[in-house]
C-alpha positions as MATLAB code, in Angstrom:
seq = 'XXXXXXXXXXXXXXXXXXXXXXXXXXXXXXXXXXXXXXXXXXXXXXXXXXXXXXXXXXXXXXXXXXXXXXXXXXXXXXXXXXXXXXXXXXXXXXXXXXXXXXXXXXXXXXXXXXXXXXXXXXXXXXXXXXXXXXXXXXXXXXXXXXXXXXXXXXXXXXXXXXXXXXXXXXXXXXXXXXXXXXXXXXXXXXXXXXXXXXXXXXXXXXXXXXXXXXXXXXXXXXXXXXXXXXXXXXXXXXXXXXXXXXXXXXXXXXXXXXXXXXXXXXXXXXXXXXXXXXXXXXXXXXXXXXXXXXXXXXXXXXXXXXXXXXXXXXXXXXXXXXXXXXXXXXXXXXXXXXXXXXXXXXXXXXXXXXXXXXXXXXXXXXXXXXXXXXXXXXXXXXXXXXXXXXXXXXXXXXXXXXXXXXXXXXXXXXXXXXXXXX';
ca = [
     -25.389   23.288    5.687;
     -25.373   25.037    1.825;
     -21.963   23.632   -0.629;
     -21.869   25.860   -3.951;
     -25.738   26.852   -4.097;
     -26.992   22.722   -3.047;
     -28.271   21.694    0.627;
     -25.699   19.079    2.183;
     -26.676   16.297    4.069;
     -24.917   15.519    7.630;
     -24.246   12.016    8.146;
     -24.412   11.249   11.777;
     -22.654    7.416   12.238;
     -24.560    7.124   15.448;
     -23.830    3.100   15.037;
     -19.786    3.222   14.355;
     -19.062    0.986   17.331;
     -22.173   -1.184   17.722;
     -23.412   -1.218   13.843;
     -27.112   -2.233   13.116;
     -26.774   -3.785    9.600;
     -29.334   -3.307    7.020;
     -31.361   -5.769    5.494;
     -29.817   -5.771    2.497;
     -26.128   -5.888    5.229;
     -27.459   -8.833    6.132;
     -28.386  -10.749    3.238;
     -25.148  -10.735    2.207;
     -23.609  -11.849    5.554;
     -26.030  -14.538    5.198;
     -25.285  -15.497    1.813;
     -21.095  -15.604    1.907;
     -20.392  -16.318    5.412;
     -21.302  -19.598    4.324;
     -18.740  -20.875    1.484;
     -15.019  -20.969    2.891;
     -12.947  -19.409    0.812;
      -9.273  -20.455   -0.129;
      -6.185  -18.967   -0.415;
      -4.359  -22.236   -2.803;
      -1.032  -20.111   -4.564;
      -1.246  -23.260   -7.022;
      -4.904  -23.106   -8.087;
      -4.984  -18.606   -8.120;
      -2.656  -19.467  -10.447;
      -4.153  -21.647  -12.809;
      -7.407  -19.278  -12.473;
      -5.217  -16.158  -13.623;
      -3.385  -17.412  -16.451;
      -6.613  -19.443  -17.414;
      -8.170  -15.779  -18.318;
      -4.493  -14.349  -19.603;
      -4.525  -17.264  -22.235;
      -1.197  -16.958  -21.289;
       1.405  -18.798  -19.098;
       4.476  -16.333  -18.274;
       4.881  -14.884  -14.874;
       7.695  -13.000  -14.843;
       9.009  -14.350  -12.187;
      12.093  -12.659  -11.833;
      12.604  -10.267   -8.689;
      11.207  -12.573   -6.459;
       8.194  -12.357   -7.504;
       6.820  -15.643   -5.735;
       8.240  -14.869   -2.686;
       6.402  -11.788   -2.222;
       3.344  -13.709   -3.244;
       3.806  -16.154   -0.888;
       4.008  -13.455    1.703;
       0.768  -11.634    0.414;
      -0.467  -14.468    0.736;
       0.442  -15.680    4.690;
      -0.706  -12.128    5.727;
      -4.073  -12.333    4.550;
      -4.217  -15.722    5.996;
      -2.924  -14.789    9.360;
      -5.631  -11.593   10.188;
      -8.771  -14.447   11.346;
     -10.980  -11.405   11.811;
     -11.923  -11.478    8.124;
     -15.480  -11.879    7.294;
     -15.614  -14.696    3.834;
     -16.874  -11.532    2.096;
     -13.689   -9.763    2.416;
     -11.814  -12.985    1.884;
     -13.744  -13.633   -1.001;
     -12.518   -9.682   -2.119;
      -9.023  -10.532   -1.804;
      -8.985  -13.940   -3.251;
     -10.214  -11.899   -6.264;
      -7.697   -9.120   -6.176;
      -5.099  -11.542   -6.215;
      -5.481  -13.502   -8.806;
      -6.623  -10.430  -10.928;
      -3.577   -8.722  -10.240;
      -2.022  -11.796  -11.572;
      -3.725  -11.934  -14.681;
      -2.695   -8.401  -15.099;
       1.059   -9.373  -14.887;
       0.814  -12.305  -17.079;
      -1.326  -10.345  -19.534;
       1.774   -7.043  -19.323;
       4.508   -9.817  -19.566;
       2.814  -10.780  -22.203;
       2.342   -7.362  -23.678;
       5.690   -6.139  -23.220;
       6.465   -9.339  -25.018;
       5.024   -8.720  -28.121;
       5.623   -4.953  -28.593;
       9.208   -4.990  -26.883;
       9.117   -1.507  -27.732;
       6.702   -0.462  -24.954;
      10.003   -0.123  -22.640;
      11.561    2.427  -24.925;
       8.405    5.201  -24.407;
       9.454    8.228  -22.211;
       7.696    9.197  -19.490;
       8.399   12.450  -19.599;
       7.948   15.466  -16.781;
       4.860   13.926  -14.768;
       2.874   16.328  -11.784;
       3.247   13.863   -9.020;
       0.355   14.297   -5.678;
       2.305   13.519   -2.669;
       0.051   13.512    0.523;
      -1.804   11.505    3.450;
      -5.010    9.764    2.495;
      -8.033   12.719    2.993;
      -5.910   15.261    3.075;
      -7.182   16.392   -0.533;
      -4.875   14.233   -2.870;
      -8.156   12.820   -4.564;
      -9.636   16.373   -5.763;
      -5.900   17.762   -6.634;
      -5.627   14.719   -8.732;
      -9.009   14.978  -10.167;
      -8.944   18.681  -10.941;
      -5.480   18.332  -12.954;
      -6.346   15.673  -14.862;
      -9.633   17.786  -15.561;
      -6.906   18.875  -18.516;
      -7.225   16.899  -21.399;
      -3.209   16.927  -22.155;
      -2.781   15.123  -18.814;
      -2.907   11.008  -18.666;
      -4.023    9.940  -15.634;
      -5.692    6.940  -13.800;
      -9.016    5.997  -13.929;
     -10.675    3.718  -11.064;
     -11.881    1.138  -14.069;
      -8.777    0.823  -15.436;
      -6.396    0.456  -12.082;
      -8.188   -1.837  -11.375;
      -7.555   -3.822  -14.434;
      -4.718   -1.845  -16.324;
      -4.103   -3.992  -18.906;
      -6.500   -6.217  -21.242;
      -6.028  -10.232  -21.737;
      -5.868  -11.003  -25.482;
      -9.060  -11.271  -27.367;
     -11.092   -9.293  -24.843;
     -11.652   -6.481  -26.404;
     -15.293   -3.555  -26.147;
     -18.439   -5.018  -26.138;
     -20.581   -4.447  -29.455;
     -21.551   -0.769  -27.423;
     -17.836    0.131  -27.835;
     -17.491   -0.512  -23.917;
     -14.601   -2.301  -22.418;
     -15.368   -4.990  -20.044;
     -12.659   -3.472  -17.469;
     -15.324   -0.623  -17.596;
     -18.809   -2.838  -16.828;
     -16.834   -4.888  -14.509;
     -16.079   -1.960  -12.284;
     -19.228   -0.390  -12.849;
     -21.386   -3.416  -11.481;
     -18.845   -3.495   -8.452;
     -19.170   -0.199   -7.547;
     -23.353   -0.189   -7.986;
     -23.299   -3.419   -5.711;
     -20.877   -1.537   -3.064;
     -23.006    1.806   -2.767;
     -26.002   -0.423   -2.525;
     -24.201   -2.959    0.631;
     -22.462    0.072    1.916;
     -24.237    3.366    0.668;
     -22.082    6.094    2.967;
     -18.391    4.995    1.175;
     -19.959    7.615   -1.700;
     -19.431   10.556    1.160;
     -16.123    9.879    2.255;
     -14.103    8.145   -0.543;
     -16.459    7.702   -4.230;
     -14.583    5.432   -6.138;
     -16.663    5.401   -9.425;
     -15.519    3.997  -12.623;
     -14.549    7.493  -13.999;
     -12.707    8.865  -10.923;
      -8.815    9.536  -11.128;
      -6.978    6.691   -9.156;
      -3.901    6.163   -7.385;
      -0.991    4.121   -9.581;
      -0.134    2.277   -6.411;
      -2.174    0.196   -7.242;
      -0.400   -0.441  -10.431;
       2.519   -0.879   -9.020;
       1.140   -3.858   -6.372;
       1.237   -6.080  -10.051;
       4.503   -6.259   -8.663;
       3.212   -7.018   -5.011;
       5.606   -4.353   -3.135;
       3.105   -1.240   -2.030;
       1.361   -1.051    1.433;
      -2.095   -1.447   -0.472;
      -2.914   -4.537    1.594;
      -2.793   -2.355    4.862;
      -5.959   -1.154    3.520;
      -8.013   -3.984    2.949;
      -7.057   -6.223    5.985;
      -5.246   -5.927    9.652;
      -1.751   -7.057    8.306;
       1.176   -5.620   10.293;
       3.170   -8.696    9.300;
       3.106   -7.551    5.723;
       3.380   -3.449    6.854;
       7.655   -4.956    7.897;
       7.627   -7.012    4.795;
       6.765   -4.045    2.516;
       8.914   -1.828    4.113;
      11.888   -3.714    3.942;
      12.117   -4.076   -0.201;
      14.225   -2.294   -1.954;
      11.422    0.355   -3.392;
      13.921    1.624   -6.386;
      12.987   -1.661   -8.437;
       9.548   -1.985   -7.289;
       8.715    2.187   -8.695;
      10.967    0.971  -11.770;
       8.526   -1.538  -12.311;
       5.892    1.152  -11.631;
       7.523    2.809  -14.853;
       7.038   -0.602  -17.063;
       3.368    0.103  -16.192;
       2.702    3.491  -16.822;
       4.828    2.303  -20.213;
       2.441    0.063  -21.131;
      -0.435    2.283  -20.202;
       0.652    4.934  -22.652;
       1.218    2.355  -25.407;
      -2.230    1.062  -24.734;
      -3.862    4.175  -24.518;
      -1.604    7.694  -24.794;
      -0.741   10.624  -24.601;
       2.155   10.583  -22.393;
       2.430   13.332  -20.156;
       0.838   11.762  -16.425;
      -0.961   12.883  -13.413;
       0.288   10.088  -10.313;
      -0.690    9.815   -7.207;
      -0.312    7.750   -3.915;
       0.005    8.874    0.153;
       2.644    6.146   -0.432;
       5.198    8.438   -2.204;
       5.398    9.867    1.412;
       7.894    7.244    2.252;
       9.242    6.860   -0.758;
      10.335   10.122   -1.791;
      13.655    8.661   -3.117;
      12.460    5.477   -5.273;
      10.115    7.965   -6.181;
      12.466   10.759   -7.348;
      14.442    8.258   -8.986;
      12.333    6.948  -11.451;
      10.507   10.175  -12.339;
      13.330   12.215  -11.413;
      11.666   15.520  -14.141;
       8.621   15.481  -12.072;
       7.188   18.509  -10.234;
       5.391   17.257   -6.786;
       2.176   18.865   -5.374;
       2.516   17.833   -1.723;
      -0.844   17.854   -0.118;
      -0.631   18.822    4.066;
      -3.366   18.590    6.396;
      -3.914   18.393   10.410;
      -2.841   14.445   11.548;
      -5.681   14.197   13.857;
      -8.096   14.992   10.588;
      -6.300   12.939    8.213;
      -6.173   10.104   11.035;
     -10.153   10.643   12.460;
     -11.407   10.373    8.217;
      -9.303    7.281    7.477;
     -10.618    5.188   10.790;
     -13.459    6.027   10.205;
     -13.990    5.106    6.698;
     -12.337    2.332    7.680;
     -14.591    1.561   10.960;
     -17.923    1.795    8.503;
     -16.823   -0.259    6.823;
     -15.590   -3.207    8.661;
     -19.368   -3.800    9.544;
     -19.230   -6.386    6.455;
     -15.539   -6.799    5.525;
     -14.741   -8.082    9.643;
     -16.699  -10.033   12.405;
     -15.797   -7.144   15.069;
     -15.070   -3.410   14.351;
     -12.122   -2.757   17.073;
     -12.273    1.005   16.886;
      -8.854    0.931   20.292;
      -7.114   -0.772   17.381;
      -7.551    1.243   14.011;
      -6.647    4.191   16.189;
      -3.431    2.696   17.501;
      -2.979    1.134   14.207;
      -3.396    3.973   11.642;
      -1.743    6.865   14.711;
       1.730    5.320   13.697;
       1.022    4.509   10.479;
       0.581    7.799    9.511;
       3.387    8.842   11.719;
       5.887    6.879   10.084;
       4.686    8.649    6.683;
       4.876   11.850    7.577;
       8.084   11.522    9.473;
       9.344   10.424    6.101;
       8.016   12.992    4.334;
       9.580   14.950    6.543;
      13.171   13.545    6.863;
      13.143   13.143    2.632;
      11.508   16.557    1.130;
      14.798   18.022    0.895;
      15.368   15.481   -1.818;
      12.185   16.693   -4.062;
      13.860   20.652   -5.738;
      11.778   23.543   -4.308;
      12.007   24.763   -8.098;
      10.019   21.636   -9.002;
       7.149   21.538   -6.067;
       5.329   23.129   -3.557;
       3.532   22.267   -0.354;
      -0.031   22.538    0.206;
      -1.952   23.225    3.394;
      -5.401   21.357    3.357;
      -7.278   24.667    3.768;
      -6.071   26.321    0.704;
      -8.278   23.840   -1.309;
     -10.756   25.646   -1.083;
     -11.430   28.324   -3.090;
      -7.950   28.502   -3.899;
      -7.154   25.970   -6.456;
      -6.546   28.271   -9.415;
      -3.624   30.156   -8.336;
      -2.272   27.003   -6.971;
      -2.733   25.298   -9.794;
      -1.159   28.523  -11.803;
       2.171   28.181  -10.127;
       2.613   24.578  -10.094;
       1.966   24.479  -13.795;
       4.777   27.593  -13.666;
       6.799   25.385  -11.672;
       6.495   22.456  -13.978;
       7.248   24.336  -17.036;
       4.034   24.037  -18.907;
       1.709   26.797  -20.130;
      -1.870   27.150  -18.586;
      -4.172   27.502  -21.835;
      -7.341   29.084  -21.435;
      -8.932   26.031  -21.959;
      -7.208   24.360  -19.506;
      -8.088   27.175  -16.770;
     -11.788   26.325  -18.587;
     -11.560   22.493  -16.921;
     -10.158   23.283  -13.789;
     -13.112   25.617  -13.393;
     -16.293   23.445  -14.787;
     -14.797   20.451  -12.609;
     -14.364   22.709   -9.305;
     -17.896   24.062   -9.920;
     -19.466   20.301  -10.513;
     -17.562   18.855   -7.714;
     -18.318   21.206   -4.558;
     -16.626   19.303   -1.471;
     -19.453   17.404    0.669;
     -21.638   16.592   -2.570;
     -22.292   13.530   -1.473;
     -22.874   14.199    2.614;
     -20.532   15.423    5.295;
     -19.841   12.812    7.504;
     -19.910   13.947   11.652;
     -17.250   13.074   12.613;
     -16.812   12.523   16.678;
     -13.073   10.925   18.131;
     -13.994   11.317   21.793;
     -17.201    9.484   21.160;
     -16.271    7.040   18.543;
     -12.387    6.193   19.547;
     -11.751    7.648   23.237;
      -9.134   10.468   22.161;
      -9.282   14.157   21.556;
      -7.583   15.991   18.490;
      -5.341   17.526   20.685;
      -4.276   14.124   21.832;
      -3.645   13.319   18.774;
      -1.661   16.530   17.481;
       0.826   15.966   20.604;
       2.543   13.154   18.101;
       2.922   15.165   15.463;
       4.886   18.599   16.527;
       7.646   17.371   14.136;
       5.292   17.933   11.210;
       3.876   21.139   12.222;
       7.078   22.583   12.761;
       8.023   21.420    9.177;
       4.994   22.549    6.941;
       2.174   25.044    7.232;
      -0.806   22.558    8.868;
      -3.680   24.063   10.634;
      -5.583   22.340   13.310;
      -8.972   21.911   12.852;
];
């Protein structure tokens, strides 16, 4: 197929259910599986404190209880390869280190907590529904503060860890090295969701400095964590998110943010309580297409992450998870004022973006300048859909279910929003 004058490769995942590993993948697993990864909380805390150079974790609001629940959920998943356990252990230590550094930063500069987070644009929608495309597009307006992937992974610099002699932040360098390694081990990820260091990412990653988000569900099979997360009072944790955004603004302003996360679909109450003057862009897509895209991406990644693929589990879990997210979104959509929000069908995000942005900026009371318009057009011209190749999805072949069968569970969503079957 031709996209924006370029030939785009169709990628057929013929080995999705029974992966044929590359030599590189086999060597990676041979090396990593020989080393058992342990999740001792005290040891991880010691490592994080050594990296941060400070020791106050800010253990208010039962943080250590959430840390224990987080680790217990990982340990309960007995299908993880040691490679994945190592990645998740590294992630826990990184989150702890950043929490320590944030606590220290706010102690030294208490004025950070007085910084207003005013009139953000917030993109809310299902995974694979165009949220990444839209938030990156809005972020091309230089007046907006956004969260690049490298910063989402390591938001608060540790004491004494500034740029190298070339002026490059070591946090960026670490993220780029990890991205390069991922592209070498699982190259088709770029065609599904390429998290290169400069790409705009979800603030739910920095919300997880409080270990209170749904992110772990994407890394492991953790229904226990899902239930624990859903039991939390998210007003407190979204308040912590605001504190992280204040610190990031203090470190690298300006003050007007563009944010996005699928998690917000089921947390609209806490979201709007925390950012009452936000303008929200809801993206909507055929749930069958969302589920198909998400579980195909996860099944592909599981060839390295897990000892087996188990497509049936992925289908059942994520159909239920998307149902929960969309049910909450339909229930709570009225919490966001119509005059400060728009609803965007996925079918509109393919050539109609300028009209949608004009309406979004109007509802947000923000001038759409000629400079911003030119930036949007430049981004659209440089980022056609499918630029890294297009996955050939096949629900029936890979997961034993038809799209119509999946859609039958989501009539309430089609009834509420302008969603088209794909």
